[in-house]
mmCIF file as Biopython writes it, N, C-alpha, C and O atoms, coordinates in Angstrom:
data_model
#
loop_
_atom_site.group_PDB
_atom_site.id
_atom_site.type_symbol
_atom_site.label_atom_id
_atom_site.label_alt_id
_atom_site.label_comp_id
_atom_site.label_asym_id
_atom_site.label_entity_id
_atom_site.label_seq_id
_atom_site.pdbx_PDB_ins_code
_atom_site.Cartn_x
_atom_site.Cartn_y
_atom_site.Cartn_z
_atom_site.occupancy
_atom_site.B_iso_or_equiv
_atom_site.auth_seq_id
_atom_site.auth_asym_id
_atom_site.pdbx_PDB_model_num
ATOM 1   N N  . MET A ? 1  ? 136.672 125.800 83.972 1.0 0.0 1  A 1 
ATOM 2   C CA . MET A ? 1  ? 137.127 124.992 82.773 1.0 0.0 1  A 1 
ATOM 3   C C  . MET A ? 1  ? 138.244 123.974 82.708 1.0 0.0 1  A 1 
ATOM 4   O O  . MET A ? 1  ? 139.397 124.372 82.877 1.0 0.0 1  A 1 
ATOM 5   N N  . MET A ? 2  ? 138.037 122.878 82.511 1.0 0.0 2  A 1 
ATOM 6   C CA . MET A ? 2  ? 138.226 121.532 82.246 1.0 0.0 2  A 1 
ATOM 7   C C  . MET A ? 2  ? 139.774 121.527 81.967 1.0 0.0 2  A 1 
ATOM 8   O O  . MET A ? 2  ? 140.142 121.946 80.869 1.0 0.0 2  A 1 
ATOM 9   N N  . GLN A ? 3  ? 140.783 121.054 82.941 1.0 0.0 3  A 1 
ATOM 10  C CA . GLN A ? 3  ? 142.175 121.155 82.358 1.0 0.0 3  A 1 
ATOM 11  C C  . GLN A ? 3  ? 142.267 119.625 81.455 1.0 0.0 3  A 1 
ATOM 12  O O  . GLN A ? 3  ? 141.689 118.582 81.761 1.0 0.0 3  A 1 
ATOM 13  N N  . SER A ? 4  ? 143.055 119.826 80.423 1.0 0.0 4  A 1 
ATOM 14  C CA . SER A ? 4  ? 143.296 119.003 79.013 1.0 0.0 4  A 1 
ATOM 15  C C  . SER A ? 4  ? 144.209 118.273 79.870 1.0 0.0 4  A 1 
ATOM 16  O O  . SER A ? 4  ? 145.049 118.832 80.576 1.0 0.0 4  A 1 
ATOM 17  N N  . ILE A ? 5  ? 143.956 116.433 79.772 1.0 0.0 5  A 1 
ATOM 18  C CA . ILE A ? 5  ? 144.734 115.436 80.172 1.0 0.0 5  A 1 
ATOM 19  C C  . ILE A ? 5  ? 145.226 114.927 78.768 1.0 0.0 5  A 1 
ATOM 20  O O  . ILE A ? 5  ? 144.530 114.623 77.799 1.0 0.0 5  A 1 
ATOM 21  N N  . LYS A ? 6  ? 146.801 114.907 78.911 1.0 0.0 6  A 1 
ATOM 22  C CA . LYS A ? 6  ? 147.662 114.544 77.808 1.0 0.0 6  A 1 
ATOM 23  C C  . LYS A ? 6  ? 147.422 113.017 78.570 1.0 0.0 6  A 1 
ATOM 24  O O  . LYS A ? 6  ? 147.131 112.745 79.735 1.0 0.0 6  A 1 
ATOM 25  N N  . SER A ? 7  ? 147.701 112.075 77.261 1.0 0.0 7  A 1 
ATOM 26  C CA . SER A ? 7  ? 147.686 110.541 77.329 1.0 0.0 7  A 1 
ATOM 27  C C  . SER A ? 7  ? 148.180 109.950 75.872 1.0 0.0 7  A 1 
ATOM 28  O O  . SER A ? 7  ? 147.836 110.258 74.731 1.0 0.0 7  A 1 
ATOM 29  N N  . ASN A ? 8  ? 148.956 109.150 76.277 1.0 0.0 8  A 1 
ATOM 30  C CA . ASN A ? 8  ? 149.152 108.273 74.933 1.0 0.0 8  A 1 
ATOM 31  C C  . ASN A ? 8  ? 148.393 106.970 74.547 1.0 0.0 8  A 1 
ATOM 32  O O  . ASN A ? 8  ? 148.613 106.243 73.579 1.0 0.0 8  A 1 
ATOM 33  N N  . CYS A ? 9  ? 147.550 106.852 75.415 1.0 0.0 9  A 1 
ATOM 34  C CA . CYS A ? 9  ? 146.304 105.864 75.203 1.0 0.0 9  A 1 
ATOM 35  C C  . CYS A ? 9  ? 145.091 106.150 75.339 1.0 0.0 9  A 1 
ATOM 36  O O  . CYS A ? 9  ? 144.828 106.927 76.257 1.0 0.0 9  A 1 
ATOM 37  N N  . ALA A ? 10 ? 144.149 105.721 74.636 1.0 0.0 10 A 1 
ATOM 38  C CA . ALA A ? 10 ? 142.465 106.051 74.927 1.0 0.0 10 A 1 
ATOM 39  C C  . ALA A ? 10 ? 141.862 105.178 75.972 1.0 0.0 10 A 1 
ATOM 40  O O  . ALA A ? 10 ? 142.458 104.202 76.428 1.0 0.0 10 A 1 
ATOM 41  N N  . ILE A ? 11 ? 140.525 105.592 76.388 1.0 0.0 11 A 1 
ATOM 42  C CA . ILE A ? 11 ? 139.661 104.389 77.543 1.0 0.0 11 A 1 
ATOM 43  C C  . ILE A ? 11 ? 139.417 103.150 76.709 1.0 0.0 11 A 1 
ATOM 44  O O  . ILE A ? 11 ? 139.282 102.034 77.212 1.0 0.0 11 A 1 
ATOM 45  N N  . THR A ? 12 ? 139.371 103.367 75.564 1.0 0.0 12 A 1 
ATOM 46  C CA . THR A ? 12 ? 139.012 102.033 74.668 1.0 0.0 12 A 1 
ATOM 47  C C  . THR A ? 12 ? 140.360 101.082 74.645 1.0 0.0 12 A 1 
ATOM 48  O O  . THR A ? 12 ? 140.146 99.885  74.450 1.0 0.0 12 A 1 
ATOM 49  N N  . GLU A ? 13 ? 141.731 101.501 74.826 1.0 0.0 13 A 1 
ATOM 50  C CA . GLU A ? 13 ? 142.653 100.672 74.429 1.0 0.0 13 A 1 
ATOM 51  C C  . GLU A ? 13 ? 143.385 100.309 75.652 1.0 0.0 13 A 1 
ATOM 52  O O  . GLU A ? 13 ? 144.571 99.981  75.681 1.0 0.0 13 A 1 
ATOM 53  N N  . LEU A ? 14 ? 142.339 100.416 76.976 1.0 0.0 14 A 1 
ATOM 54  C CA . LEU A ? 14 ? 143.083 99.869  78.351 1.0 0.0 14 A 1 
ATOM 55  C C  . LEU A ? 14 ? 142.554 98.414  78.442 1.0 0.0 14 A 1 
ATOM 56  O O  . LEU A ? 14 ? 141.552 97.938  77.909 1.0 0.0 14 A 1 
ATOM 57  N N  . THR A ? 15 ? 143.241 97.971  79.045 1.0 0.0 15 A 1 
ATOM 58  C CA . THR A ? 15 ? 142.615 96.441  79.273 1.0 0.0 15 A 1 
ATOM 59  C C  . THR A ? 15 ? 141.534 96.519  80.393 1.0 0.0 15 A 1 
ATOM 60  O O  . THR A ? 15 ? 141.438 97.512  81.114 1.0 0.0 15 A 1 
ATOM 61  N N  . ASP A ? 16 ? 141.003 95.805  80.468 1.0 0.0 16 A 1 
ATOM 62  C CA . ASP A ? 16 ? 139.450 95.484  81.522 1.0 0.0 16 A 1 
ATOM 63  C C  . ASP A ? 16 ? 139.945 95.435  82.721 1.0 0.0 16 A 1 
ATOM 64  O O  . ASP A ? 16 ? 139.014 95.563  83.516 1.0 0.0 16 A 1 
ATOM 65  N N  . GLU A ? 17 ? 141.261 95.277  83.427 1.0 0.0 17 A 1 
ATOM 66  C CA . GLU A ? 17 ? 141.466 95.533  84.929 1.0 0.0 17 A 1 
ATOM 67  C C  . GLU A ? 17 ? 141.859 96.605  84.714 1.0 0.0 17 A 1 
ATOM 68  O O  . GLU A ? 17 ? 141.484 97.230  85.707 1.0 0.0 17 A 1 
ATOM 69  N N  . SER A ? 18 ? 142.640 97.629  83.755 1.0 0.0 18 A 1 
ATOM 70  C CA . SER A ? 18 ? 143.302 98.679  84.092 1.0 0.0 18 A 1 
ATOM 71  C C  . SER A ? 18 ? 142.014 99.617  84.225 1.0 0.0 18 A 1 
ATOM 72  O O  . SER A ? 18 ? 141.760 100.377 85.160 1.0 0.0 18 A 1 
ATOM 73  N N  . LEU A ? 19 ? 141.203 99.370  82.984 1.0 0.0 19 A 1 
ATOM 74  C CA . LEU A ? 19 ? 139.825 100.538 83.240 1.0 0.0 19 A 1 
ATOM 75  C C  . LEU A ? 19 ? 139.252 100.285 84.257 1.0 0.0 19 A 1 
ATOM 76  O O  . LEU A ? 19 ? 138.928 101.367 84.747 1.0 0.0 19 A 1 
ATOM 77  N N  . VAL A ? 20 ? 138.836 99.255  85.051 1.0 0.0 20 A 1 
ATOM 78  C CA . VAL A ? 20 ? 138.313 99.237  86.454 1.0 0.0 20 A 1 
ATOM 79  C C  . VAL A ? 20 ? 139.215 100.264 87.644 1.0 0.0 20 A 1 
ATOM 80  O O  . VAL A ? 20 ? 138.751 101.088 88.433 1.0 0.0 20 A 1 
ATOM 81  N N  . PHE A ? 21 ? 140.949 99.765  87.368 1.0 0.0 21 A 1 
ATOM 82  C CA . PHE A ? 21 ? 141.488 100.490 88.013 1.0 0.0 21 A 1 
ATOM 83  C C  . PHE A ? 21 ? 141.476 101.794 88.132 1.0 0.0 21 A 1 
ATOM 84  O O  . PHE A ? 21 ? 141.951 102.326 89.135 1.0 0.0 21 A 1 
ATOM 85  N N  . ALA A ? 22 ? 141.061 102.336 87.365 1.0 0.0 22 A 1 
ATOM 86  C CA . ALA A ? 22 ? 141.261 103.573 86.799 1.0 0.0 22 A 1 
ATOM 87  C C  . ALA A ? 22 ? 140.030 103.968 87.499 1.0 0.0 22 A 1 
ATOM 88  O O  . ALA A ? 22 ? 139.958 104.727 88.466 1.0 0.0 22 A 1 
ATOM 89  N N  . TYR A ? 23 ? 138.808 103.198 86.731 1.0 0.0 23 A 1 
ATOM 90  C CA . TYR A ? 23 ? 137.210 103.925 87.371 1.0 0.0 23 A 1 
ATOM 91  C C  . TYR A ? 23 ? 137.523 104.229 89.041 1.0 0.0 23 A 1 
ATOM 92  O O  . TYR A ? 23 ? 137.482 105.315 89.619 1.0 0.0 23 A 1 
ATOM 93  N N  . GLU A ? 24 ? 137.805 103.061 89.521 1.0 0.0 24 A 1 
ATOM 94  C CA . GLU A ? 24 ? 137.612 103.231 91.491 1.0 0.0 24 A 1 
ATOM 95  C C  . GLU A ? 24 ? 138.847 104.222 91.765 1.0 0.0 24 A 1 
ATOM 96  O O  . GLU A ? 24 ? 138.648 105.010 92.690 1.0 0.0 24 A 1 
ATOM 97  N N  . ASN A ? 25 ? 140.139 104.321 91.091 1.0 0.0 25 A 1 
ATOM 98  C CA . ASN A ? 25 ? 140.833 105.395 91.621 1.0 0.0 25 A 1 
ATOM 99  C C  . ASN A ? 25 ? 140.031 106.942 91.609 1.0 0.0 25 A 1 
ATOM 100 O O  . ASN A ? 25 ? 139.894 107.739 92.537 1.0 0.0 25 A 1 
ATOM 101 N N  . ALA A ? 26 ? 139.580 107.024 90.224 1.0 0.0 26 A 1 
ATOM 102 C CA . ALA A ? 26 ? 138.893 108.325 89.548 1.0 0.0 26 A 1 
ATOM 103 C C  . ALA A ? 26 ? 138.085 108.287 90.822 1.0 0.0 26 A 1 
ATOM 104 O O  . ALA A ? 26 ? 138.660 109.092 91.554 1.0 0.0 26 A 1 
ATOM 105 N N  . ARG A ? 27 ? 137.227 107.864 91.369 1.0 0.0 27 A 1 
ATOM 106 C CA . ARG A ? 27 ? 135.793 107.701 92.291 1.0 0.0 27 A 1 
ATOM 107 C C  . ARG A ? 27 ? 136.471 107.816 93.600 1.0 0.0 27 A 1 
ATOM 108 O O  . ARG A ? 27 ? 135.925 108.562 94.413 1.0 0.0 27 A 1 
ATOM 109 N N  . LYS A ? 28 ? 137.408 107.300 93.906 1.0 0.0 28 A 1 
ATOM 110 C CA . LYS A ? 28 ? 138.395 107.817 95.500 1.0 0.0 28 A 1 
ATOM 111 C C  . LYS A ? 28 ? 138.802 108.825 95.192 1.0 0.0 28 A 1 
ATOM 112 O O  . LYS A ? 28 ? 138.818 109.443 96.257 1.0 0.0 28 A 1 
ATOM 113 N N  . LYS A ? 29 ? 139.235 109.594 94.293 1.0 0.0 29 A 1 
ATOM 114 C CA . LYS A ? 29 ? 139.970 111.001 94.387 1.0 0.0 29 A 1 
ATOM 115 C C  . LYS A ? 29 ? 139.321 112.031 93.841 1.0 0.0 29 A 1 
ATOM 116 O O  . LYS A ? 29 ? 139.783 113.137 93.558 1.0 0.0 29 A 1 
ATOM 117 N N  . ASN A ? 30 ? 138.021 111.556 93.675 1.0 0.0 30 A 1 
ATOM 118 C CA . ASN A ? 30 ? 136.757 112.626 93.403 1.0 0.0 30 A 1 
ATOM 119 C C  . ASN A ? 30 ? 137.363 113.439 92.303 1.0 0.0 30 A 1 
ATOM 120 O O  . ASN A ? 30 ? 137.540 114.647 92.457 1.0 0.0 30 A 1 
ATOM 121 N N  . LEU A ? 31 ? 137.778 112.643 90.888 1.0 0.0 31 A 1 
ATOM 122 C CA . LEU A ? 31 ? 138.191 112.860 90.050 1.0 0.0 31 A 1 
ATOM 123 C C  . LEU A ? 31 ? 136.979 114.049 89.142 1.0 0.0 31 A 1 
ATOM 124 O O  . LEU A ? 31 ? 136.005 114.509 89.737 1.0 0.0 31 A 1 
ATOM 125 N N  . ASP A ? 32 ? 137.294 114.397 87.616 1.0 0.0 32 A 1 
ATOM 126 C CA . ASP A ? 32 ? 136.054 115.457 86.982 1.0 0.0 32 A 1 
ATOM 127 C C  . ASP A ? 32 ? 134.869 114.217 86.739 1.0 0.0 32 A 1 
ATOM 128 O O  . ASP A ? 32 ? 135.119 113.080 86.341 1.0 0.0 32 A 1 
ATOM 129 N N  . LEU A ? 33 ? 134.039 114.553 86.956 1.0 0.0 33 A 1 
ATOM 130 C CA . LEU A ? 33 ? 132.821 113.676 86.936 1.0 0.0 33 A 1 
ATOM 131 C C  . LEU A ? 33 ? 132.697 113.491 85.216 1.0 0.0 33 A 1 
ATOM 132 O O  . LEU A ? 33 ? 132.161 112.437 84.874 1.0 0.0 33 A 1 
ATOM 133 N N  . HIS A ? 34 ? 133.061 114.247 84.306 1.0 0.0 34 A 1 
ATOM 134 C CA . HIS A ? 34 ? 132.894 113.576 82.996 1.0 0.0 34 A 1 
ATOM 135 C C  . HIS A ? 34 ? 133.929 112.696 82.700 1.0 0.0 34 A 1 
ATOM 136 O O  . HIS A ? 34 ? 133.823 111.934 81.739 1.0 0.0 34 A 1 
ATOM 137 N N  . PHE A ? 35 ? 134.943 112.709 83.426 1.0 0.0 35 A 1 
ATOM 138 C CA . PHE A ? 35 ? 135.667 111.248 83.026 1.0 0.0 35 A 1 
ATOM 139 C C  . PHE A ? 35 ? 135.618 110.534 83.651 1.0 0.0 35 A 1 
ATOM 140 O O  . PHE A ? 35 ? 136.275 109.575 83.245 1.0 0.0 35 A 1 
ATOM 141 N N  . ILE A ? 36 ? 134.964 110.293 84.962 1.0 0.0 36 A 1 
ATOM 142 C CA . ILE A ? 36 ? 134.322 109.366 85.650 1.0 0.0 36 A 1 
ATOM 143 C C  . ILE A ? 36 ? 133.345 108.690 84.775 1.0 0.0 36 A 1 
ATOM 144 O O  . ILE A ? 36 ? 133.512 107.495 84.533 1.0 0.0 36 A 1 
ATOM 145 N N  . GLN A ? 37 ? 132.266 109.379 84.238 1.0 0.0 37 A 1 
ATOM 146 C CA . GLN A ? 37 ? 131.163 109.021 83.397 1.0 0.0 37 A 1 
ATOM 147 C C  . GLN A ? 37 ? 131.864 108.280 82.279 1.0 0.0 37 A 1 
ATOM 148 O O  . GLN A ? 37 ? 131.294 107.240 81.948 1.0 0.0 37 A 1 
ATOM 149 N N  . LEU A ? 38 ? 133.107 108.617 81.544 1.0 0.0 38 A 1 
ATOM 150 C CA . LEU A ? 38 ? 133.445 107.911 80.112 1.0 0.0 38 A 1 
ATOM 151 C C  . LEU A ? 38 ? 134.069 107.056 80.683 1.0 0.0 38 A 1 
ATOM 152 O O  . LEU A ? 38 ? 133.987 106.063 79.961 1.0 0.0 38 A 1 
ATOM 153 N N  . LEU A ? 39 ? 134.633 106.834 81.520 1.0 0.0 39 A 1 
ATOM 154 C CA . LEU A ? 39 ? 135.180 105.455 82.403 1.0 0.0 39 A 1 
ATOM 155 C C  . LEU A ? 39 ? 133.943 104.471 82.329 1.0 0.0 39 A 1 
ATOM 156 O O  . LEU A ? 39 ? 133.982 103.336 81.854 1.0 0.0 39 A 1 
ATOM 157 N N  . GLU A ? 40 ? 132.659 105.200 82.969 1.0 0.0 40 A 1 
ATOM 158 C CA . GLU A ? 40 ? 131.699 103.927 83.244 1.0 0.0 40 A 1 
ATOM 159 C C  . GLU A ? 40 ? 130.950 103.727 82.072 1.0 0.0 40 A 1 
ATOM 160 O O  . GLU A ? 40 ? 130.234 102.743 82.263 1.0 0.0 40 A 1 
ATOM 161 N N  . GLU A ? 41 ? 130.810 104.098 81.175 1.0 0.0 41 A 1 
ATOM 162 C CA . GLU A ? 41 ? 130.354 104.063 79.816 1.0 0.0 41 A 1 
ATOM 163 C C  . GLU A ? 41 ? 131.104 102.782 79.261 1.0 0.0 41 A 1 
ATOM 164 O O  . GLU A ? 41 ? 130.603 101.674 79.074 1.0 0.0 41 A 1 
ATOM 165 N N  . GLU A ? 42 ? 132.250 103.125 79.067 1.0 0.0 42 A 1 
ATOM 166 C CA . GLU A ? 42 ? 133.232 102.031 78.192 1.0 0.0 42 A 1 
ATOM 167 C C  . GLU A ? 42 ? 133.188 100.635 79.656 1.0 0.0 42 A 1 
ATOM 168 O O  . GLU A ? 42 ? 133.604 99.570  79.201 1.0 0.0 42 A 1 
ATOM 169 N N  . ILE A ? 43 ? 132.905 100.561 80.719 1.0 0.0 43 A 1 
ATOM 170 C CA . ILE A ? 43 ? 132.704 99.597  81.484 1.0 0.0 43 A 1 
ATOM 171 C C  . ILE A ? 43 ? 131.521 98.779  81.046 1.0 0.0 43 A 1 
ATOM 172 O O  . ILE A ? 43 ? 131.489 97.567  80.829 1.0 0.0 43 A 1 
ATOM 173 N N  . VAL A ? 44 ? 130.517 99.697  80.954 1.0 0.0 44 A 1 
ATOM 174 C CA . VAL A ? 44 ? 129.115 99.080  80.667 1.0 0.0 44 A 1 
ATOM 175 C C  . VAL A ? 44 ? 129.508 98.765  79.434 1.0 0.0 44 A 1 
ATOM 176 O O  . VAL A ? 44 ? 129.832 97.579  79.380 1.0 0.0 44 A 1 
ATOM 177 N N  . LYS A ? 45 ? 129.620 99.346  78.390 1.0 0.0 45 A 1 
ATOM 178 C CA . LYS A ? 45 ? 129.770 99.009  77.095 1.0 0.0 45 A 1 
ATOM 179 C C  . LYS A ? 45 ? 130.702 97.494  76.787 1.0 0.0 45 A 1 
ATOM 180 O O  . LYS A ? 45 ? 130.361 96.589  76.026 1.0 0.0 45 A 1 
ATOM 181 N N  . ARG A ? 46 ? 131.797 97.550  77.526 1.0 0.0 46 A 1 
ATOM 182 C CA . ARG A ? 46 ? 132.444 96.207  77.449 1.0 0.0 46 A 1 
ATOM 183 C C  . ARG A ? 46 ? 131.323 95.101  77.619 1.0 0.0 46 A 1 
ATOM 184 O O  . ARG A ? 46 ? 131.008 94.331  76.711 1.0 0.0 46 A 1 
ATOM 185 N N  . GLN A ? 47 ? 130.706 95.108  78.991 1.0 0.0 47 A 1 
ATOM 186 C CA . GLN A ? 47 ? 129.952 94.268  79.746 1.0 0.0 47 A 1 
ATOM 187 C C  . GLN A ? 47 ? 128.674 93.925  78.833 1.0 0.0 47 A 1 
ATOM 188 O O  . GLN A ? 47 ? 128.258 92.776  78.685 1.0 0.0 47 A 1 
ATOM 189 N N  . ILE A ? 48 ? 128.167 94.939  78.305 1.0 0.0 48 A 1 
ATOM 190 C CA . ILE A ? 48 ? 126.895 94.397  77.088 1.0 0.0 48 A 1 
ATOM 191 C C  . ILE A ? 48 ? 127.567 93.727  76.196 1.0 0.0 48 A 1 
ATOM 192 O O  . ILE A ? 48 ? 126.937 92.696  75.963 1.0 0.0 48 A 1 
ATOM 193 N N  . ASP A ? 49 ? 129.116 93.815  75.191 1.0 0.0 49 A 1 
ATOM 194 C CA . ASP A ? 49 ? 129.762 93.175  73.991 1.0 0.0 49 A 1 
ATOM 195 C C  . ASP A ? 49 ? 130.075 91.761  74.871 1.0 0.0 49 A 1 
ATOM 196 O O  . ASP A ? 49 ? 129.645 90.727  74.359 1.0 0.0 49 A 1 
ATOM 197 N N  . THR A ? 50 ? 130.694 91.662  75.978 1.0 0.0 50 A 1 
ATOM 198 C CA . THR A ? 50 ? 130.649 90.372  76.492 1.0 0.0 50 A 1 
ATOM 199 C C  . THR A ? 50 ? 129.160 89.345  76.408 1.0 0.0 50 A 1 
ATOM 200 O O  . THR A ? 50 ? 129.082 88.159  76.087 1.0 0.0 50 A 1 
ATOM 201 N N  . LEU A ? 51 ? 128.246 90.145  76.756 1.0 0.0 51 A 1 
ATOM 202 C CA . LEU A ? 51 ? 126.910 89.194  77.308 1.0 0.0 51 A 1 
ATOM 203 C C  . LEU A ? 51 ? 126.379 88.952  75.913 1.0 0.0 51 A 1 
ATOM 204 O O  . LEU A ? 51 ? 125.745 87.912  75.738 1.0 0.0 51 A 1 
ATOM 205 N N  . LEU A ? 52 ? 126.585 89.909  74.740 1.0 0.0 52 A 1 
ATOM 206 C CA . LEU A ? 52 ? 126.143 89.684  73.504 1.0 0.0 52 A 1 
ATOM 207 C C  . LEU A ? 52 ? 126.722 88.361  72.921 1.0 0.0 52 A 1 
ATOM 208 O O  . LEU A ? 52 ? 126.015 87.441  72.509 1.0 0.0 52 A 1 
ATOM 209 N N  . GLN A ? 53 ? 128.568 88.364  72.931 1.0 0.0 53 A 1 
ATOM 210 C CA . GLN A ? 53 ? 129.179 87.458  72.676 1.0 0.0 53 A 1 
ATOM 211 C C  . GLN A ? 53 ? 128.420 86.343  73.096 1.0 0.0 53 A 1 
ATOM 212 O O  . GLN A ? 53 ? 127.872 85.526  72.356 1.0 0.0 53 A 1 
ATOM 213 N N  . SER A ? 54 ? 128.421 86.363  74.629 1.0 0.0 54 A 1 
ATOM 214 C CA . SER A ? 54 ? 127.804 84.943  74.909 1.0 0.0 54 A 1 
ATOM 215 C C  . SER A ? 54 ? 126.651 84.382  74.725 1.0 0.0 54 A 1 
ATOM 216 O O  . SER A ? 54 ? 126.497 83.193  75.005 1.0 0.0 54 A 1 
ATOM 217 N N  . THR A ? 55 ? 125.710 85.095  74.255 1.0 0.0 55 A 1 
ATOM 218 C CA . THR A ? 55 ? 124.510 84.525  73.742 1.0 0.0 55 A 1 
ATOM 219 C C  . THR A ? 55 ? 124.098 84.802  72.487 1.0 0.0 55 A 1 
ATOM 220 O O  . THR A ? 55 ? 123.006 85.200  72.080 1.0 0.0 55 A 1 
ATOM 221 N N  . LYS A ? 56 ? 125.550 84.427  71.668 1.0 0.0 56 A 1 
ATOM 222 C CA . LYS A ? 56 ? 125.051 84.459  70.332 1.0 0.0 56 A 1 
ATOM 223 C C  . LYS A ? 56 ? 124.808 82.736  70.017 1.0 0.0 56 A 1 
ATOM 224 O O  . LYS A ? 56 ? 125.325 81.871  70.724 1.0 0.0 56 A 1 
ATOM 225 N N  . ILE A ? 57 ? 124.326 82.573  69.367 1.0 0.0 57 A 1 
ATOM 226 C CA . ILE A ? 57 ? 123.897 81.184  68.428 1.0 0.0 57 A 1 
ATOM 227 C C  . ILE A ? 57 ? 124.574 81.330  67.090 1.0 0.0 57 A 1 
ATOM 228 O O  . ILE A ? 57 ? 124.507 82.155  66.179 1.0 0.0 57 A 1 
ATOM 229 N N  . PRO A ? 58 ? 125.554 79.724  67.412 1.0 0.0 58 A 1 
ATOM 230 C CA . PRO A ? 58 ? 126.397 79.577  66.074 1.0 0.0 58 A 1 
ATOM 231 C C  . PRO A ? 58 ? 125.363 79.237  64.954 1.0 0.0 58 A 1 
ATOM 232 O O  . PRO A ? 58 ? 124.329 78.597  65.146 1.0 0.0 58 A 1 
ATOM 233 N N  . ASN A ? 59 ? 125.757 79.724  63.820 1.0 0.0 59 A 1 
ATOM 234 C CA . ASN A ? 59 ? 125.362 79.187  62.730 1.0 0.0 59 A 1 
ATOM 235 C C  . ASN A ? 59 ? 125.348 77.757  62.226 1.0 0.0 59 A 1 
ATOM 236 O O  . ASN A ? 59 ? 124.901 77.501  61.108 1.0 0.0 59 A 1 
#
């Protein structure tokens, strides 16, 4: 059974720096794999968003 984590913020509200810090520490401490995957997904999503924004052709 997975324990409930109470938090005042969502992963999407973390700064990029905080997100990477949380991910690295979750891996080091071998936290729940599902939690690590959620962090990874958010990191990848932000990387893709950044890439798409940098390649947009202005009108």
